[in-house]
N, C-alpha and C positions, 0 to 999 in steps of 0.2 A: 182574286182581285176584290178589294173592299172599297166601297163607296162611303166616304165620310159624310157627315151632315152637311158640309158646305161644298160638296163636290158632285160631279156627274161622271158617269162612265159613257164613253163614246165608242161605237163600233166604227172602225175606220173604213172609208170608201177608197181612198187613194192617199199615198204619202209621198211628199216631195223630199229631195235631198238638197240641203243648203250647203254653201261653201263652208260655213262654220261646222256643220256636221262632218264634212271631210277632214277638216283640221283636227277636230277632237278625235276622230278615228285614227288619225296619224300620230296622236299623242301630243299635239300642239295645243297648249292651253292659252287662250287669250287673256288680256288683262280684264279686271272687273270693270264693267261699264253699267250704265243705267238699264241696258237691255236685259241684263241678267237679274232675275229675282232670286236665284240661288247662287251661292258662291261658286265660281268656276273652278272646281277641283275634281280630281278623279276619285271614285268613278263618277262620270257625268252622264246624265240621261240625254241621249241623242234624240233628235226629232222634234221639230216645232212647226212643220208645215204640212198640214193634213186637213181632211174634212171627213165628216161622217154623220152618223145618226145617234142621238142620245138614247141609251137603253136602260139607264138607271139614274135616278135623281135623289140627292140627299135631302133630308127633312128641312134644311135651312135654305135651300136653293129656291130663288124666286123668279129668275129670268127665263128658265127653261123647263120643259116637260119632256117626258118620254116621247120619242118619235120626232122631236125637233131636229132639223138638219143644221149643222154648225161647221164653221171653219175654225181651226185651231191656230192661235198666234202666241203660244207659250211653250216653254220647254217642258213638255208633258210626257216624255218617253214615248213618242208617237210611233216608233218603229215596232209596232205590234198590231195584232188584229183589234185589240181594245186598249184604251188608255183612260186614265183618270185625270180630270182637269177641274180647276176652279172656274167659276163663272167669268172672271176677268180675263181668262186665257182664251175665251171663245167669242165668236161673233156669229149671229144668225146668218144663214144663207139667204140671200134675196129670193123672193118668190119667183119661181120659174127658172132660176139659174141651174144649169147642168152641174151635177155633183162633182164630176171630174174637174171642171173649171173651178168650182168652189173650193175643192181640195187644194188647189194651187193659189188660193186667195192671197197669201202673203207675197208670193212671187209676183203675181199679177199687179197687186197694189204697189209694191216696191218699184216695179218696172214703170208703171204709169207715173208714179211720183218723179222718178229720175228723168223720164222723157219730158214731163211737164216743166221741170226746172230747166232743162236744156232749152226748151222752146221759149221760156220766159227770158232767158239770157240772150237769145238770138235777136 
């Protein structure tokens, strides 16, 4: 695994499986949307919901350092013990947050958002 100048390598703590991952696994390719920063075509890197610890930092990375705990929000091929990501694909884990919860950050935030919208409409 090679860490580019503008990338970090993350050691995964926990990995979530999204409905979109299941669709890709079954060979169903969605239409291109703003969510995808890579063209949705096969082969497609699965996994975008995980969290872990940064173990390597590229020379041009400014926001993170080795040892930082992060949540992944990008299609980074996260179904692995380690994955490579760009800074924009990560968010820092809030101080004191359990890493298992942080690893499910996208799921938790999406659920919170949907519940909030439903409550606002009530």
